[in-house]
C-alpha positions in Angstrom: 127.5 48.1 63.4 124.3 46.1 63.3 124.6 45.5 67.0 124.0 49.2 67.8 120.7 49.3 65.8 119.4 46.1 67.1 120.2 47.0 70.7 118.8 50.5 70.5 115.6 49.3 68.8 115.1 46.6 71.5 115.8 49.1 74.3 113.4 51.6 72.7 110.7 48.9 72.5 111.2 47.6 76.0 111.3 51.1 77.6 108.2 52.3 75.8 107.2 55.4 73.9 107.9 57.8 76.7 111.6 57.2 76.3 114.1 58.3 73.6 117.2 56.3 73.1 120.3 57.4 71.0 123.9 56.4 70.7 127.0 58.5 70.9 130.4 57.2 69.8 133.4 57.5 72.1 137.1 57.9 71.3 137.5 54.2 72.2 135.8 52.2 69.4 135.1 49.4 71.9 132.7 51.6 73.9 129.6 53.7 73.1 127.4 56.0 75.1 123.7 55.1 75.1 121.8 58.3 75.8 118.3 57.9 77.3 115.8 60.7 77.7 112.3 60.6 79.0 109.5 62.8 77.8 108.7 65.8 80.0 112.0 65.3 81.9 115.2 67.4 81.8 117.6 64.6 82.8 119.7 62.6 80.3 121.0 59.3 81.4 124.3 58.2 79.8 125.1 54.5 79.9 128.7 53.7 78.9 128.6 50.2 77.4 131.0 47.9 75.8 130.4 46.9 72.1 131.5 43.3 72.9 128.6 43.1 75.4 126.2 44.4 72.7 127.5 41.8 70.2 127.1 39.1 72.8 123.5 40.2 73.6 122.5 40.5 69.9 124.2 37.4 68.4 124.6 34.8 71.2 122.2 36.0 73.9 123.3 33.7 76.7 121.1 33.6 79.8 123.4 35.7 81.9 123.5 38.4 79.3 119.7 38.4 79.0 119.5 38.9 82.8 122.0 41.8 82.6 119.8 43.4 79.9 116.6 43.0 82.0 118.4 44.6 84.9 119.6 47.5 82.6 116.0 48.2 81.6 115.0 48.2 85.3 118.0 50.5 86.2 116.9 53.0 83.5 113.3 53.1 84.8 114.6 53.4 88.4 116.9 56.3 87.4 114.0 58.3 86.0 111.9 57.6 89.0 114.5 59.2 91.2 117.3 60.9 89.2 118.7 62.6 92.3 120.0 59.2 93.5 122.6 59.2 90.7 124.1 62.8 90.7 126.4 62.2 87.7 123.5 60.8 85.6 125.9 58.2 84.1 126.9 54.6 84.8 129.0 51.9 83.0 127.2 48.8 81.9 127.5 45.8 82.4 130.5 46.5 84.6 131.2 44.0 87.3 128.7 42.1 89.5 129.7 44.3 92.4 129.2 47.6 90.4 125.7 46.4 89.2 124.7 45.5 92.8 125.9 48.9 94.0 123.9 50.6 91.2 120.9 48.5 92.1 121.2 49.6 95.7 121.5 53.2 94.8 118.6 53.3 92.3 116.2 50.9 93.9 114.1 52.8 96.4 113.4 49.7 98.5 117.1 49.0 98.9 118.4 52.5 99.2 118.2 52.7 103.0 119.2 49.2 103.9 122.5 48.8 105.7 125.3 47.0 103.8 
């Protein structure tokens, strides 16, 4: 699927050379795992994403999807800045607005200690 390659290449470019990005197919053909590694780090981040979201991002690219993508890049960087904040080293994307806000709260060091 062309969406995989386009998305992975874009994510590789936006994260930079210190990151490695790969895909892993799941039993459900509507989902893939995006695996992200960072040089000189042991952690592997697994992002479970929906292929429909990838197609929307690549082909239509509406403003809301562009914002979700930018937040994804930020979440990846925040994870590798503090991998202990996310013990299972995995999250679904894009998920719901509430799940993205919870993930942002967990991974963002400035928001981590704020009361809900």
